[in-house]
C-alpha positions in Angstrom: 0.1 0.0 0.1 1.5 3.3 -0.9 0.7 5.6 2.1 0.9 9.5 1.5 1.3 11.9 4.1 -2.2 13.2 4.0 -3.4 9.3 5.0 -1.2 9.3 7.7 -2.6 12.9 9.0 -6.4 11.8 8.4 -5.8 8.4 10.3 -4.4 10.2 13.0 -6.8 12.7 13.5 -9.7 9.8 13.4 -7.8 7.8 15.9 -7.3 10.9 18.3 -11.3 11.7 18.0 -12.2 8.1 18.9 -9.6 8.6 22.0 -7.8 5.2 20.6 -4.5 7.0 19.0 -1.3 4.8 19.5 1.8 4.4 16.9 0.6 0.5 16.9 -3.2 1.5 16.0 -2.2 3.9 13.5 0.6 1.2 11.9 -2.6 -1.4 11.9 -5.0 1.3 10.6 -2.9 2.1 7.7 -1.4 -1.3 7.0 2.0 -0.7 7.4 4.7 -1.3 10.0 5.6 0.7 13.0 9.1 0.9 11.8 7.7 2.4 8.5 5.8 5.3 10.4 9.2 6.0 12.4 11.3 5.9 9.4 8.9 8.1 7.2 6.5 10.1 9.0 8.2 10.6 12.2 7.5 14.2 11.9 3.8 13.6 11.5 3.6 11.7 14.7 2.4 13.3 17.9 4.8 14.0 20.6 4.9 11.8 23.8 1.8 13.2 26.0 1.5 13.2 29.7 -2.2 11.7 29.3 -0.2 8.5 28.3 2.3 8.6 30.9 -0.4 9.1 33.5 -2.1 6.4 32.0 0.7 3.9 32.7 1.1 5.5 36.2 -2.8 4.9 36.8 -2.4 1.2 35.6 0.2 0.6 38.0 -1.8 1.9 40.9 -4.9 -0.3 39.7 -2.9 -3.5 39.4 -1.3 -3.2 42.6 -4.9 -2.7 44.5 -6.5 -5.4 42.3 -3.4 -8.1 43.0 -1.8 -6.8 46.0 1.8 -7.1 44.5 4.0 -4.1 44.1 6.2 -5.8 41.4 4.3 -6.0 37.8 5.6 -6.7 34.5 5.4 -4.0 31.9 3.3 -6.5 29.7 0.4 -6.6 32.2 0.8 -2.8 32.7 0.6 -2.1 29.0 -2.7 -4.2 28.5 -4.3 -2.6 31.4 -3.2 1.1 30.2 -4.0 0.3 26.8 -0.7 0.7 25.1 2.0 -1.1 23.2 4.4 -3.0 25.6 7.2 -1.5 23.3 5.9 1.8 23.8 6.9 1.8 27.5 10.0 0.4 27.0 11.0 2.9 24.1 9.2 5.9 25.4 8.6 5.6 29.3 11.8 3.7 30.5 11.7 6.2 33.6 8.7 4.8 34.3 9.9 1.1 34.8 11.4 1.2 38.1 7.6 1.9 39.3 6.4 -1.0 37.5 8.7 -3.2 39.2 8.0 -1.6 42.4 11.4 -0.3 43.2 10.0 3.3 43.5 6.6 4.8 44.5 4.3 6.0 41.9 4.0 9.8 42.0 0.2 10.2 41.3 -2.9 10.0 44.3 -4.5 6.7 43.9 -8.4 7.6 42.8 -11.5 5.7 44.1 -11.2 3.0 41.4 -7.9 1.9 43.0 -9.5 1.5 46.4 -12.4 -0.5 45.0 -10.1 -2.8 43.2 -8.3 -3.1 46.6 -11.6 -3.9 48.5 -12.7 -6.3 45.7 -9.4 -8.1 46.3 -9.9 -8.5 50.1 -13.4 -9.5 49.7 -12.8 -12.0 47.0 -9.8 -13.4 49.7 -12.6 -13.7 52.4 -15.3 -15.5 49.9 -12.3 -18.0 49.1 -11.6 -18.6 52.9 -15.2 -19.3 53.5 -15.6 -21.9 50.8 -12.4 -23.4 51.8 -13.9 -23.7 55.3 -17.2 -24.9 54.0 -15.5 -27.6 51.9 -13.2 -28.8 54.7 -16.2 -29.3 57.0 -18.1 -31.0 54.7 -14.9 -33.6 54.1 -14.6 -34.1 57.7 -18.6 -35.0 57.7 -18.0 -37.4 54.9 -15.1 -39.0 56.7 -17.4 -39.3 60.1 -20.1 -40.9 58.3 -18.4 -43.3 56.5 -16.6 -44.4 59.6 -19.9 -44.7 61.6 -21.6 -46.8 58.6 -18.8 -49.1 59.0 -19.8 -49.8 62.7 -23.8 -49.9 62.4 -26.2 -50.4 60.0 -27.9 -47.5 58.3 -31.3 -47.6 60.3 -29.5 -47.3 63.4 -27.4 -44.6 62.2 -30.3 -42.6 60.9 -32.1 -42.8 64.1 -29.7 -42.4 67.1 -27.0 -39.7 67.7 -25.6 -39.0 64.3 -28.9 -37.4 63.2 -28.1 -34.6 65.5 -24.5 -34.4 63.7 -26.4 -34.0 60.6 -28.8 -31.2 61.8 -25.7 -29.4 63.0 -23.9 -29.5 59.9 -27.1 -28.7 58.0 -27.3 -25.3 60.2 -23.4 -24.6 59.9 -23.9 -25.0 56.0 -27.2 -22.9 56.1 -24.8 -20.0 57.9 -21.9 -20.5 55.5 -24.5 -20.3 52.7 -25.9 -16.8 54.1 -22.5 -15.4 54.8 -21.5 -16.3 51.1 -24.7 -14.7 49.5 -24.1 -11.3 51.9 -20.1 -11.2 50.5 -21.3 -12.1 47.2 -24.1 -9.3 47.3 -21.4 -6.9 48.6 -19.0 -7.8 46.0 -21.5 -7.4 43.2 -22.2 -3.7 44.6 -18.4 -3.1 44.9 -18.1 -4.4 41.2 -21.2 -2.0 39.9 -19.7 1.3 41.8 -16.5 0.6 40.3 -18.0 0.2 36.7 -19.9 3.4 37.5 -17.1 5.2 38.8 -15.1 4.3 35.7 -18.1 5.3 33.3 -18.3 8.8 34.7 -14.4 9.3 34.8 -14.2 8.3 31.0 -17.3 10.8 30.3 -15.5 13.7 32.3 -11.9 13.0 30.4 -13.8 12.8 27.3 -15.4 16.1 27.9 -18.8 14.3 26.4 -22.0 15.3 27.0 -25.0 12.6 26.0 -28.0 14.6 24.8 -30.4 11.7 24.8 -30.0 7.9 25.1 -33.0 6.9 22.7 -34.4 3.3 23.5 -37.2 1.0 22.4 -40.2 0.7 24.8 -41.1 -3.3 25.0 -44.0 -3.0 27.5 -46.5 -4.5 25.2 -44.6 -7.9 25.0 -45.0 -10.5 27.6 -43.2 -14.0 27.8 -46.7 -15.6 27.6 -46.9 -14.6 24.1 -45.9 -17.1 21.2 -42.4 -16.2 19.1 -44.4 -15.0 16.3 -46.6 -12.7 18.4 -43.6 -11.6 20.6 -41.7 -10.7 17.2 -44.2 -8.8 15.8 -44.4 -6.4 18.8 -40.7 -6.2 19.0 -40.2 -5.1 15.3 -43.0 -2.6 15.8 -41.1 -1.0 18.9 -38.0 -1.0 17.2 -39.7 0.7 14.2 -41.1 3.2 16.3 -37.7 3.7 18.1 -35.5 4.3 14.9 -38.2 6.9 13.9 -38.2 8.6 17.3 -34.2 8.5 16.9 -34.3 10.1 13.4 -36.1 12.8 15.1 -34.0 13.5 18.0 -30.9 13.8 15.9 -32.7 16.4 13.5 -34.0 18.3 16.4 -30.7 18.5 18.6 -28.0 18.5 15.8 -25.5 16.4 18.1 -21.6 16.5 17.2 -21.8 13.0 16.8 -24.3 9.8 17.0 -23.6 6.3 18.3 -25.5 3.5 16.9 -25.4 0.8 19.7 -26.4 -3.1 19.0 -26.3 -4.8 22.6 -28.8 -7.5 20.9 -30.4 -7.6 24.6 -26.9 -8.8 26.5 -25.5 -5.5 28.0 -25.9 -2.1 28.9 -23.9 0.7 27.3 -22.5 1.7 30.5 -21.3 -1.6 31.2 -18.9 -1.7 28.3 -16.7 1.3 29.8 -16.4 2.6 26.4 -15.0 6.4 26.6 -16.9 8.8 23.8 -15.6 11.7 21.8 -16.0 15.3 22.8 -19.0 17.4 22.0 -22.7 16.6 22.3 -23.6 13.0 21.5 -27.0 10.9 21.0 -27.2 7.4 21.6 -29.2 5.3 19.7 -29.9 1.9 21.0 -31.2 -0.8 18.7 -32.1 -4.5 19.1 -33.1 -5.0 15.3 -31.3 -7.8 14.0 -31.1 -6.7 10.3 -29.4 -3.9 8.4 -32.9 -2.2 7.7 -32.9 0.2 10.4 -29.1 1.4 10.3 -29.7 1.8 6.8 -32.7 4.3 7.4 -30.6 5.9 10.0 -27.5 6.9 7.6 -29.8 7.5 4.7 -31.6 10.5 6.8 -28.8 11.5 8.9 -26.0 12.6 6.5 -24.3 15.4 7.9 -23.3 14.2 11.6 -20.9 11.5 11.9 -22.5 8.1 13.0 -20.2 5.5 15.2 -21.4 2.0 15.4 -20.7 -0.2 18.6 -22.4 -3.8 18.2 -22.0 -6.6 21.0 -20.6 -9.6 19.3 -19.0 -13.0 20.1 -21.0 -13.9 23.2 -23.0 -17.0 23.6 -27.3 -16.6 23.7 -27.3 -17.9 27.1 -25.8 -14.4 28.2 -28.6 -12.7 26.5 -31.1 -14.9 28.3 -29.6 -14.2 31.7 -29.7 -10.3 30.8 -33.1 -10.5 29.8 -34.0 -12.4 33.0 -32.4 -9.7 35.1 -33.6 -6.6 33.0 -36.5 -7.4 30.8 -38.7 -9.9 33.2 -41.6 -11.7 31.7 -41.0 -10.3 28.2 -38.5 -12.5 26.2 -38.5 -16.0 26.2 -35.4 -18.4 25.4 -37.1 -19.5 22.0 -37.4 -15.8 20.8 -33.4 -15.0 22.1 -32.4 -18.1 19.9 -34.8 -16.9 16.7 -33.5 -13.3 17.1 -29.5 -14.4 17.4 -30.4 -16.3 14.1 -31.0 -13.2 12.0 -28.2 -11.0 13.4 -26.4 -8.7 10.7 -23.5 -6.3 11.7 -22.6 -3.0 10.5 -19.5 -2.1 8.4 -17.7 0.8 7.8 -18.6 0.5 4.3 -22.1 1.1 5.2 -21.2 4.6 5.6 -20.1 4.5 9.6 -17.4 6.9 10.7 -16.1 3.9 12.8 -17.1 0.4 13.4 -16.6 -1.2 16.9 -17.6 -4.7 17.9 -17.2 -5.6 21.7 -17.8 -8.8 23.4 -19.8 -7.9 26.1 -18.5 -9.7 29.8 -21.0 -11.6 32.2 -21.9 -9.7 35.2 -21.5 -11.0 38.8 -24.8 -11.9 40.3 -25.9 -13.3 43.8 -27.0 -17.2 43.7 -29.0 -19.0 46.2 
């Protein structure tokens, strides 16, 4: 590929607008090697920024809080900070002693680092409770097997070991109760951490979300057959896309995010930082290309960025619906919907296209 200076400049502007600029991503976007960029276009590359350095320092604090270790590897810090390992080794050598735990990190830990430490400690407590329960159950099994060798089952069930069974059951119930409480606390901490990261990303990016347009599924019930559910679902999505187009015309945002979770996650749970300026989020679970084609056809003077959930199992969507769309979508409907999915491509007219794999959210189990 013959890359010109104007191609490099345009690519740098695009990646900066998405807050994803690195030399590695620029090379990947242009289809050339990093060495080619440094050799032929070094004069166009941005100077090393304090933003990246602070990202690395914050990543060190976050990993120290999450793992309890002071000595980290360059690779894991680079992954957490979202930069290339070679970038740290080449441009931020002075931070390596901090990464290896040989010198303190000279930034103040934020709330997310403290939450990471709480999560790590709580997970350790949960593991301890689990090990205690398993040890108690193993001791009980040994006692049962020993007693059964001395007396028949009828005598065993009728005499003193019945009290042992009741005692153990009470202990098990107490351990289960404590486990549920700690799982609930852990889930709350993770939720706080996710919300803090989302707000931090919005504050850093300077983004202002004017509206988040979603479909109204209140007319749908899980007791309906799949065909009826699909009909009402499509009608709700059709009304939603028209409402979204009207909102975009009325408010004239700087950018539009076309978000396709396909009933598997929320936008906030993905932790995506938006670009600066006024933004409208158009959430659509419609499986075919018809709706984003309609949006692009009507909105031609505002950049539209597509973000789609992809790569997860239908079980994740079924679980998410049970949590967030109770008594609406049954498993058969989800299976049918996922057979129809079509994903947007940049050639369709989007300014950028991002596909993400949603992560399962921790929940309390009985």
